[in-house]
BADREN-501980 format. One line per field, with one value per residue (C-alpha): chain; residue number from 1; y, x, z. Coordinates in nm, 2 decimals, decimal comma, padded with zeros to 4 digits. Layout:
BEGIN
chain <- c(A/...) .
resi <- c(NUM/...) .
py <- c(Y/...) .
px <- c(X/...) .
pz <- c(Z/...) .
***
This chain:
BEGIN
chain <- c(A/A/A/A/A/A/A/A/A/A/A/A/A/A/A/A/A/A/A/A/A/A/A/A/A/A/A/A/A/A/A/A/A/A/A/A/A/A/A/A/A/A/A/A/A/A/A/A/A/A/A/A/A/A/A/A/A/A/A/A/A/A/A/A/A/A/A/A/A/A/A/A/A/A/A/A/A/A/A/A/A/A/A/A/A/A/A/A/A/A/A/A/A/A/A/A/A/A/A/A/A/A/A/A/A/A/A/A/A/A/A/A/A/A/A/A/A/A/A/A/A/A/A/A/A/A/A/A/A/A/A/A/A/A/A/A/A/A/A/A/A/A/A/A/A/A/A/A/A/A/A/A/A/A/A/A/A/A/A/A/A/A/A/A/A/A/A/A/A/A/A/A/A/A/A/A/A/A/A/A/A/A/A/A/A/A/A/A/A/A/A/A/A/A/A/A/A/A/A/A/A/A/A/A/A/A/A/A/A/A/A/A/A/A/A/A/A/A/A/A/A/A/A/A/A/A/A/A/A/A/A/A/A/A/A/A/A/A/A/A/A/A/A/A/A/A/A/A/A/A/A/A/A/A/A/A/A/A/A/A/A/A/A/A/A/A/A/A/A/A/A/A/A/A/A/A/A/A/A/A/A/A/A/A/A/A/A/A/A/A/A/A/A/A/A/A/A/A/A/A/A/A/A/A/A/A/A/A/A/A/A/A/A/A/A/A/A/A/A/A/A/A/A/A/A/A/A/A/A/A/A/A/A/A/A/A/A/A/A/A/A/A/A/A/A/A/A/A/A/A/A/A/A/A/A/A/A/A/A/A/A/A/A/A/A/A/A/A/A/A/A/A/A/A/A/A/A/A/A/A/A/A/A/A/A/A/A/A/A/A/A/A/A/A/A/A/A/A/A/A/A/A/A/A/A/A) .
resi <- c(1/2/3/4/5/6/7/8/9/10/11/12/13/14/15/16/17/18/19/20/21/22/23/24/25/26/27/28/29/30/31/32/33/34/35/36/37/38/39/40/41/42/43/44/45/46/47/48/49/50/51/52/53/54/55/56/57/58/59/60/61/62/63/64/65/66/67/68/69/70/71/72/73/74/75/76/77/78/79/80/81/82/83/84/85/86/87/88/89/90/91/92/93/94/95/96/97/98/99/100/101/102/103/104/105/106/107/108/109/110/111/112/113/114/115/116/117/118/119/120/121/122/123/124/125/126/127/128/129/130/131/132/133/134/135/136/137/138/139/140/141/142/143/144/145/146/147/148/149/150/151/152/153/154/155/156/157/158/159/160/161/162/163/164/165/166/167/168/169/170/171/172/173/174/175/176/177/178/179/180/181/182/183/184/185/186/187/188/189/190/191/192/193/194/195/196/197/198/199/200/201/202/203/204/205/206/207/208/209/210/211/212/213/214/215/216/217/218/219/220/221/222/223/224/225/226/227/228/229/230/231/232/233/234/235/236/237/238/239/240/241/242/243/244/245/246/247/248/249/250/251/252/253/254/255/256/257/258/259/260/261/262/263/264/265/266/267/268/269/270/271/272/273/274/275/276/277/278/279/280/281/282/283/284/285/286/287/288/289/290/291/292/293/294/295/296/297/298/299/300/301/302/303/304/305/306/307/308/309/310/311/312/313/314/315/316/317/318/319/320/321/322/323/324/325/326/327/328/329/330/331/332/333/334/335/336/337/338/339/340/341/342/343/344/345/346/347/348/349/350/351/352/353/354/355/356/357/358/359/360/361/362/363/364/365/366/367/368/369/370/371/372/373/374/375/376/377/378/379/380/381/382/383/384/385/386/387/388/389/390/391/392/393/394/395/396/397/398/399/400/401/402/403/404/405/406) .
py <- c(02,82/02,61/02,41/02,67/02,95/02,71/02,63/03,01/03,05/02,75/02,89/03,21/02,99/02,98/02,70/02,48/02,55/02,22/02,15/02,09/02,00/02,18/02,35/02,21/02,50/02,40/02,67/02,77/02,92/02,59/02,41/02,64/02,58/02,21/02,22/02,34/02,01/01,79/02,07/02,13/01,76/01,77/02,07/01,89/01,59/01,79/01,63/01,29/01,35/01,44/01,25/01,41/01,22/01,37/01,36/01,12/01,40/01,58/01,26/01,22/01,58/01,54/01,21/01,35/01,66/01,44/01,19/01,48/01,64/01,32/01,28/01,63/01,57/01,25/01,44/01,73/01,49/01,29/01,61/01,80/01,83/01,64/01,96/02,04/02,12/01,95/02,24/02,23/01,85/01,88/02,15/01,91/01,62/01,83/01,85/01,48/01,53/01,70/01,47/01,15/01,29/01,36/01,01/00,87/01,06/00,94/00,59/00,60/00,79/00,53/00,74/00,54/00,21/00,09/-00,25/-00,33/-00,42/-00,69/-00,85/-01,16/-01,09/-01,21/-00,94/-00,65/-00,42/-00,39/-00,05/-00,03/00,06/00,08/-00,01/-00,02/-00,37/-00,32/-00,65/-00,81/-00,55/-00,61/-00,97/-00,85/-00,75/-00,73/-01,09/-01,18/-00,99/-01,13/-00,85/-00,70/-00,46/-00,17/-00,22/-00,24/00,08/00,26/00,14/00,24/00,59/00,60/00,49/00,76/01,03/00,90/00,86/01,21/01,44/01,76/01,66/01,60/01,95/02,10/01,94/02,07/01,72/01,67/01,39/01,15/01,14/00,86/00,56/00,31/-00,04/-00,19/-00,54/-00,89/-01,09/-01,26/-01,04/-00,93/-00,59/-00,62/-00,74/-00,45/-00,21/-00,36/-00,34/00,03/00,10/-00,09/00,06/00,41/00,38/00,42/00,29/00,05/00,06/-00,15/-00,06/-00,38/-00,35/-00,62/-00,41/-00,07/-00,14/-00,16/-00,23/00,07/00,39/00,63/00,39/00,31/00,67/00,70/00,40/00,55/00,87/00,67/00,49/00,81/00,98/00,68/00,69/01,07/01,01/00,75/00,96/00,91/00,64/00,48/00,35/00,05/00,00/-00,34/-00,39/-00,02/-00,07/-00,23/00,10/00,34/00,19/00,45/00,61/00,52/00,76/00,49/00,48/00,35/00,61/00,39/00,33/00,68/00,83/00,61/00,70/01,07/01,05/00,86/01,14/01,40/01,21/01,17/01,54/01,59/01,36/01,60/01,87/01,64/01,58/01,23/01,06/00,86/00,63/00,32/00,14/-00,18/-00,30/-00,55/-00,36/00,00/00,05/00,02/00,29/00,63/00,89/01,13/00,89/00,91/01,28/01,47/01,51/01,18/00,84/01,01/00,80/00,46/00,18/-00,12/-00,47/-00,71/-01,09/-01,25/-01,33/-01,67/-01,59/-01,46/-01,76/-01,99/-01,79/-01,82/-02,20/-02,21/-02,00/-02,19/-02,53/-02,42/-02,56/-02,89/-03,20/-03,23/-03,51/-03,45/-03,50/-03,17/-02,93/-02,57/-02,43/-02,65/-02,55/-02,18/-02,23/-02,43/-02,16/-01,87/-01,63/-01,76/-01,51/-01,56/-01,68/-01,93/-02,07/-02,09/-02,28/-02,53/-02,60/-02,65/-02,89/-03,08/-03,13/-03,25/-03,50/-03,64/-03,68/-03,86/-04,09/-04,20/-04,22/-04,60/-04,65/-04,73/-04,43/-04,54/-04,56/-04,22/-03,98/-03,66/-03,62/-03,42/-03,57/-03,43/-03,65/-03,47/-03,13/-03,23/-03,36/-03,04/-02,83/-03,02/-02,99/-02,62/-02,56/-02,75/-02,53/-02,22/-02,35/-02,42/-02,07/-01,91/-02,11/-01,99/-01,63/-01,65/-01,81/-01,55/-01,26/-01,41/-01,56/-01,44) .
px <- c(-03,52/-03,46/-03,15/-02,99/-03,01/-02,87/-02,58/-02,51/-02,52/-02,29/-02,06/-02,00/-01,86/-01,49/-01,43/-01,59/-01,43/-01,43/-01,37/-01,00/-00,95/-00,80/-01,05/-01,11/-01,14/-01,42/-01,64/-01,79/-01,45/-01,27/-01,54/-01,49/-01,11/-01,17/-01,38/-01,08/-00,90/-01,06/-01,05/-00,68/-00,61/-00,80/-00,60/-00,27/-00,36/-00,50/-00,84/-00,96/-00,87/-00,51/-00,42/-00,08/00,16/00,15/00,48/00,49/00,55/00,24/00,03/00,15/00,06/-00,30/-00,34/-00,21/-00,44/-00,74/-00,66/-00,58/-00,91/-01,09/-00,91/-00,99/-01,36/-01,35/-01,18/-01,43/-01,72/-01,57/-01,49/-01,81/-02,02/-02,35/-02,55/-02,41/-02,70/-02,77/-02,65/-02,30/-02,27/-02,39/-02,13/-01,86/-01,98/-01,98/-01,60/-01,58/-01,72/-01,42/-01,17/-01,35/-01,40/-01,02/-00,93/-01,19/-01,04/-00,69/-00,82/-01,02/-00,76/-00,50/-00,25/-00,30/-00,47/-00,46/-00,59/-00,28/-00,06/-00,31/-00,33/-00,13/00,19/00,03/-00,24/-00,01/00,08/00,45/00,59/00,62/00,98/01,02/01,36/01,51/01,52/01,82/01,96/01,69/01,72/02,10/02,02/01,80/01,94/01,85/01,93/01,63/01,40/01,28/01,10/01,07/01,33/01,09/00,99/01,35/01,43/01,15/01,26/01,62/01,50/01,31/01,63/01,83/01,58/01,59/01,97/02,04/01,74/01,96/02,04/01,68/01,59/01,85/01,65/01,32/01,21/00,99/01,12/00,83/00,77/00,52/00,52/00,24/00,34/00,03/-00,01/-00,16/-00,06/00,28/00,44/00,73/00,61/00,78/01,10/01,10/01,05/01,36/01,57/01,47/01,57/01,90/02,02/01,91/02,10/01,79/01,70/01,41/01,11/00,80/00,45/00,30/-00,06/-00,02/00,25/00,09/-00,28/-00,36/-00,68/-00,61/-00,78/-00,52/-00,23/-00,26/-00,21/00,08/00,25/00,21/00,37/00,65/00,72/00,74/00,95/01,20/01,22/01,29/01,56/01,73/01,69/01,73/01,47/01,17/00,86/00,70/00,33/00,22/-00,15/-00,21/-00,58/-00,61/-00,52/-00,61/-00,95/-01,18/-01,41/-01,78/-01,94/-02,07/-02,00/-01,64/-01,47/-01,16/-01,04/-01,13/-00,93/-00,63/-00,65/-00,68/-00,37/-00,18/-00,27/-00,14/00,19/00,23/00,18/00,46/00,68/00,63/00,80/01,08/01,40/01,52/01,19/00,98/00,68/00,64/00,31/00,19/-00,15/-00,34/-00,66/-00,60/-00,97/-01,02/-00,77/-00,91/-00,87/-00,71/-00,41/-00,36/-00,37/-00,06/00,20/00,11/00,11/00,08/00,34/00,21/00,43/00,24/00,39/00,24/00,23/00,54/00,54/00,64/01,01/01,02/00,82/01,08/01,35/01,16/01,13/01,50/01,58/01,34/01,48/01,85/01,92/01,74/01,84/01,62/01,57/01,65/01,29/01,18/01,09/01,11/00,97/00,66/00,61/00,64/00,36/00,14/00,16/00,01/-00,13/00,09/00,28/00,63/00,49/00,27/00,57/00,77/00,48/00,46/00,84/00,82/00,53/00,72/01,00/00,75/00,61/00,96/01,02/00,69/00,76/01,09/00,98/00,94/01,29/01,59/01,81/02,09/01,86/01,70/01,81/01,63/01,56/01,26/01,11/00,87/00,59/00,65/00,62/00,30/00,14/00,22/00,10/-00,23/-00,29/-00,22/-00,45/-00,72/-00,68/-00,71/-01,03/-01,18/-01,09/-01,23/-01,56/-01,59/-01,52/-01,78/-02,04/-01,97/-02,03/-02,35/-02,51/-02,86) .
pz <- c(03,98/03,66/03,58/03,35/03,61/03,87/03,64/03,60/03,97/04,02/03,75/03,96/04,23/04,15/04,41/04,67/05,00/05,18/05,55/05,61/05,24/04,94/04,71/04,36/04,11/03,86/03,70/03,37/03,28/03,33/03,14/02,84/02,86/02,88/02,56/02,37/02,44/02,16/01,91/01,98/01,92/01,59/01,48/01,57/01,36/01,07/01,09/00,98/00,61/00,65/00,97/01,02/01,25/01,60/01,80/02,09/02,34/02,21/02,23/02,59/02,67/02,53/02,72/03,04/03,02/02,95/03,23/03,47/03,40/03,47/03,80/03,89/03,83/04,04/04,33/04,30/04,33/04,61/04,81/04,75/05,06/05,10/05,06/04,71/04,48/04,15/03,94/04,09/04,05/03,69/03,62/03,75/03,54/03,22/03,25/03,17/02,82/02,65/02,83/02,72/02,37/02,34/02,45/02,21/01,92/02,01/02,02/01,69/01,49/01,57/01,76/02,08/02,15/02,50/02,40/02,19/02,49/02,59/02,24/02,15/01,94/01,62/01,66/01,74/01,45/01,37/01,26/00,89/00,79/00,41/00,27/-00,08/-00,22/-00,46/-00,37/-00,58/-00,85/-00,90/-01,00/-01,30/-01,64/-02,00/-02,04/-01,82/-02,06/-02,39/-02,56/-02,90/-03,04/-03,05/-02,68/-02,58/-02,77/-02,59/-02,25/-02,32/-02,40/-02,07/-01,89/-02,05/-01,94/-01,58/-01,57/-01,70/-01,65/-01,69/-02,05/-02,12/-02,00/-02,24/-02,53/-02,38/-02,29/-01,99/-01,78/-01,69/-01,32/-01,35/-01,59/-01,64/-01,76/-01,92/-02,05/-01,99/-01,67/-01,69/-01,95/-01,71/-01,60/-01,26/-01,42/-01,66/-01,37/-01,19/-01,51/-01,55/-01,19/-01,21/-01,54/-01,44/-01,10/-00,89/-00,55/-00,58/-00,35/-00,39/-00,26/-00,13/-00,01/00,25/00,42/00,37/00,45/00,82/01,01/01,23/01,11/00,97/00,97/00,60/00,51/00,75/00,60/00,25/00,37/00,53/00,20/00,00/00,27/00,26/-00,12/-00,11/00,15/-00,08/-00,40/-00,69/-00,63/-00,80/-00,62/-00,80/-00,76/-00,89/-00,97/-00,93/-00,99/-00,65/-00,48/-00,76/-00,87/-01,03/-00,77/-00,84/-00,61/-00,38/-00,01/00,02/00,23/00,32/-00,04/-00,15/00,14/00,06/-00,31/-00,23/-00,01/-00,28/-00,53/-00,29/-00,25/-00,62/-00,67/-00,42/-00,64/-00,93/-00,72/-00,59/-00,77/-00,83/-00,73/-00,98/-00,99/-01,20/-01,19/-01,35/-01,44/-01,66/-01,62/-01,72/-01,77/-01,39/-01,29/-01,17/-01,44/-01,19/-01,17/-01,55/-01,60/-01,72/-01,44/-01,28/-01,46/-01,80/-01,99/-02,08/-02,21/-02,35/-02,28/-02,53/-02,53/-02,69/-03,06/-03,20/-03,21/-02,85/-02,73/-02,88/-02,70/-02,37/-02,41/-02,47/-02,17/-01,93/-02,04/-02,05/-01,70/-01,76/-01,95/-02,26/-02,51/-02,87/-02,97/-02,82/-03,10/-02,97/-03,30/-03,27/-02,91/-02,99/-03,26/-03,02/-02,74/-02,92/-02,67/-02,39/-02,17/-02,04/-01,70/-01,88/-02,07/-01,75/-01,58/-01,87/-01,85/-01,48/-01,51/-01,78/-01,53/-01,27/-01,52/-01,59/-01,22/-01,17/-01,47/-01,33/-00,96/-00,98/-01,13/-00,92/-00,84/-01,07/-01,37/-01,34/-01,61/-01,51/-01,89/-02,01/-02,32/-02,58/-02,42/-02,09/-02,26/-02,45/-02,14/-01,95/-02,24/-02,26/-01,89/-01,90/-02,20/-02,02/-01,72/-01,94/-02,10/-01,75/-01,63/-01,95/-01,90/-01,54/-01,64/-01,91/-01,67/-01,40/-01,65/-01,79/-01,48/-01,40) .
***
């Protein structure tokens, strides 16, 4: 008799009656029922692509069923008589496969991880709880922005649309659900997003990759869903995604399943924003060419606002603003500094002024305390400007070398 026929014969045995012991019911019927366990768990989670959150009670039920099945197999083997044939023992062992597979799925998909309780505190993952950061937004106003009149007018129009979407509908205007702020680094895109949220009366949420991305499989998608759910709860709200190309980089077709799954999940959530009232997306980037075209299609981030580098007049205003809280010598010529800093962003000008203050502190470090004036001179400004321009030249040379190296 071969093994398959022996298995069928063993399957007809509904129980093993043991001497003075309770029978363990294991047959082909129970094996078929046990095989439904991992498939039921996958159906509850929605599969690897969706990774829907499973309630804790359901997770406990799946874990209890799996562990109970393993215990039953161990008891059946320990209580089986010595003359039990190979087919019967093999039938018992086959019940382990669906139980172990279910536990493995729960471990890999991130719903349970028995190793976490033994990890040091710095290695344990904390639960991501997104909250609005309007306390930071309330400190930002138009006075903190130095932009052109045309850009300010365009931003004020966006704010009016977000503040009163019903009036926009009356004029047949489609309120933008997604806005992309495009411009060089340091041009104030994050500040502009906060000004829009504050003036439109929106709760402000920020998508930070270091908070959303997790090393556990499936947790990154869950954190993204939690962020959008929290924003929807505090509607009207805006979700700000800085450096959106880091999460929405164009898919190249190469094997990068993790980033592709995260981008696909983000696209699904943004599509949900389109159907939600009072929920908006503002993204910022300095590399729009790297963004996946699916993010830029109509209905998503279809409205682009370009944030250019400041012109000469605005650069002078930035120097004036950055030096307003410092003591400056009369020999500092703001007009000359504005001409010398062509191509500088607002962040660059702020860095130059900060370095000038540091130069003044170092210059007076050897003087007695009563003779220190804390005065920034033109020499301090020129020294800071020369150092900053030298840094820019070095970075440009490195970028050129990296692009043309063999």
